[in-house]
N, C-alpha and C positions, 0 to 999 in steps of 0.2 A: 613072743618073748617081750619082756619089758625093756625099758630104755637102758637100765643098768646092765642087763644081760647082753644086749646088743653092743653096748660100749665095750664091755669086757671081751666079747667074742671078736670084735674087729680091731681092738687095741687102740681105742680112742676114749675121749671123755664124753660124759652125758652132755656137757656144755657144748661141745662141738656138734653133737647130734641135734641138739635144740637149735643151734645156729644154722645147720643145714636145712632144718625144717623151716626156720624163719625165712630162708632164702628160696624156699620152694623146691629144694633139691631132694628132700626126703619128706614123706608124708606118713604120719602115724595114724593108725586107727585108734579110736578110744574105746576102752572097755566100759562096762556099765558103771564102774566106780571112777571113771575119768582117767585112768592110767593109759599112757601111750602103749600101744601094742605093735610089734613088728614081726615080719616073717622072713623067710629065706631070701626073697627078692630084695628086701631092705639090706640084708647082709651083703649081697652082691653089689647093690648100689653104693653102699658106704665104702666097700673095698675098692670099687672103681674110682670113687671120688678121691680117696686117700692115695691111691696109686698115682693118679694124674697130678694131684697137688704135690706129691712127693718128687715128681720129675720136673716140676716147674710150671705147671698150669695154674692159672688163677681159678678160684672157685667158680666164677661165672662161666669160664671156658669148659667146665665139666658138664654143663647143662645138656648139650646134645647127646652126650654119652649116657647120661641118666635117662633122658627121654627115650633113647634107643632101648635100653634095658626094660624100661616100663612098658614099652610097646611089645615086649615079648621076645626080643632077640636074645640070643645066647651070650653075646658080648656087646659091650657099649660102642665098639668101633665098627659095627656092622651096617651103620646107616650113613648115607651121603653127608649129612650135616656133621657127623663126627669126623669123617675123612677130611672135610673142609677145614675143621679146626686143626687137625694134624698138619695139613698143608700150610695153614697160617703160622703155626708154631715152628715148622721147619724153616719157613722164610725168615721169621724172627731170629732163629738160631743162626741162619746163614748170615744175616746182617751183623749179629754179634761177633761171629767168627771173623768177618771182614774187619770190623772195628778193632777187635783184639789183634789181628794181624797187623793193622796199621800202627797200633801202639807198640807192638813188638818191634816193628821195623824202626820206629822212632827211637826206641831204647837201644836197639842194636847200633844204630847210627851214633847215638850219644856215647856209647861205650867205645866205639871206634874213633872218637874224637870229634864227632859232629856236634851239633847244637839242637836243642829242642825248640829254640825260638822260631816262631812263625809256623809251626806245624799245626795241622788241623787236629781238633779235639776229637776223641772217640765219641761214638753214638751214646747220648745220655740214656737211651732206653735199654741199653745192654746192662745186664746185672753187674758187670765188671766195674769196679771202682779203680780208675787209673791212678797212677802215682802222680802226686802234685809237687 
């Protein structure tokens, strides 16, 4: 299938697919007329990328999952490298939860008549933007 058909099938844009290709996450074969050609494995790869990005993974973090699929595994999380990425992401989430819990405690104390002065700031790597 050509790039437009793949984009329609997985619910993304041709621009996104070309971006994935530029990053080496997707590799098109070229037909004799130079058009990009994709197959069912590419559908699975793009769906995996979009699912992971949709739950908060960076594009580069999807690479082990893509490589696992390209190696012939039925799912992208069947390989040790993918499981390692899951573990790192879980640790990041745990850090964010701890940071958010600290912010919540600060706010609860402020509501109860305490002060926010001198309290530690939340982790800047957490996606949460604290109140200022």
